[in-house]
N, C-alpha and C positions, 0 to 999 in steps of 0.2 A: 632401213633397219627395222626389224620386227619389234613389236611392243614388248615381248618377253626379253629380248636382248637389251632393249633400252632400260627395262626395270632392273635387270641383272647389273648393268653398268652403273646405274644410279645407286644401287645398294652397295656396290664396291666403293663408290665415291664417298659414301657416308662414313666409311670406316677410317679414312685418313684424309688429310688435306690434299687438294689437287693443286694448290699454290702455296708457296712459302717464300720467306725472305732468306737469302743466303749470303755468304761473304765469299768473294773471289779469292782463291788461293794461287791461281796461276792463269795468266792471260795468253791469248793467242787467237787463231781462227776459231778455236773452240776453247772453252775455259774449264777450269776445275773450280768447284765451289763446295762450301760446307754449309748445309742447312740443317734439317732434321737428321740427314745422313751426309755422307761424302759422295759427291757426284763428279765423275771424270768425263772429259771430252763432251761438255755440254755445248750444243750449238747455240749461236747467238742469232736471235730473230730481230729484224728491224724493218721499217717501211722501205719500199723501193727507193733507191737513190741515197740512202744513208748507210754508212758503214760505221760500226762502233766496236770498241774493244775496251771493256772496263778494266781499270788497273787493279792489281792485287790489293785487297783490303776494301774494295768498293762493295756496297750492298747491291744485290741484284734480285729481281723477282724471278723465281723459278716456278715454272708451270708444267704440270704433267701434260704431255702431248698424247692424247688418246689415240689419234690416228697412227702414231708411230709405235704403238704398243706401250711399253713402260718407260719410254724415254722422257727425260726432263729437258726443257729448253729454257734459256734465259731471255726474257722479253724486255727488260729495261732496268734502269738504275733509279735510285731515289733522286727526285728533283730537289736540288738544294737552293735554287733561286727561282723566284716567281717571274714569269713573263706575262704580259697582258694577254687576255683571251684572244685567240686568233693569230698571235704572233709566233714565230719559230726562231729559235736561237741554236746555232751550231757552235760548239766550243771544244777546246782541247785542254789537257792538263797543264799545258804551258801558258795558258791565259789567252790564247787567240779566240776571238769571238766574231761571228757574223750573225746579225739579227735581221730577219725579214719582218718589217713593220707593217701594221695594218694600213698605213697611208701609202704604201707602195715603195717607201724608202728602203735602202739596204744600208745598214750601219756596220762598219768594220772596226773592230777593236775599240768601240765607243768613241772613235775619233773621226774617221772618214765617213761621210754621208754621200751616198749616190741616190739622188731623187728619181722618181719614176719618169721624170722629164729628161733625165740624163745629166743634170747638174751635179758637179762634184765639189764638195766643200771639206776643208780640213782646218782645224784651228792652228796648226803649226805650219812648218815649211813643207813644201813638196819637192822631193828630189826627182828630177826627170833624167833619165839616162842619156842617150845620144841626142835626141831632138824633141822639140815640142812644136806641134802645129796648131794654129788657132784659126778657126773658120773665118768669121767676119770681124768680130770686135774683140778687143782685149781690154778689160777694165782692170787697172792696177791701182791699188792704194799703197802708199809707202814708196820706198826707194826701189829703183830698178838698177841692177848692176850687171854690166856685160864684161866678162873677163877676157873675151877674145875680140870679136868684131861682129857687127850686125850687117847682114846681107839684105838686099832688096830683091 
């Protein structure tokens, strides 16, 4: 880009915001939002591997996308809960959560922990569908109930 074109673009940017906070009015693959103006069919931008769809009423950051002309894109929502630096949490409106922790653990819904070594712990009971296979050892604390029969 030439110096003159860069200066022209910079002068246009000084006349209005290139980023603003807006509220989602309609969700989907593209959203509608109200900020300084009303924006329709706003693309959602996210890192690779993450899909998101902010619900109506959510606040989103709207950014002017200079490479696409006068288009606005939505790049994120307001973070309402803090996670430790370096950790990532995926969550849904229904309350489901998956947190990738700095120590390598994966925590699901704040209950099930899968360590980087592969150990799985849960504070409650675990319901296993058809079968359960145990490698070498099974350590059990508490009662063991077999409702059918045990095979060898």
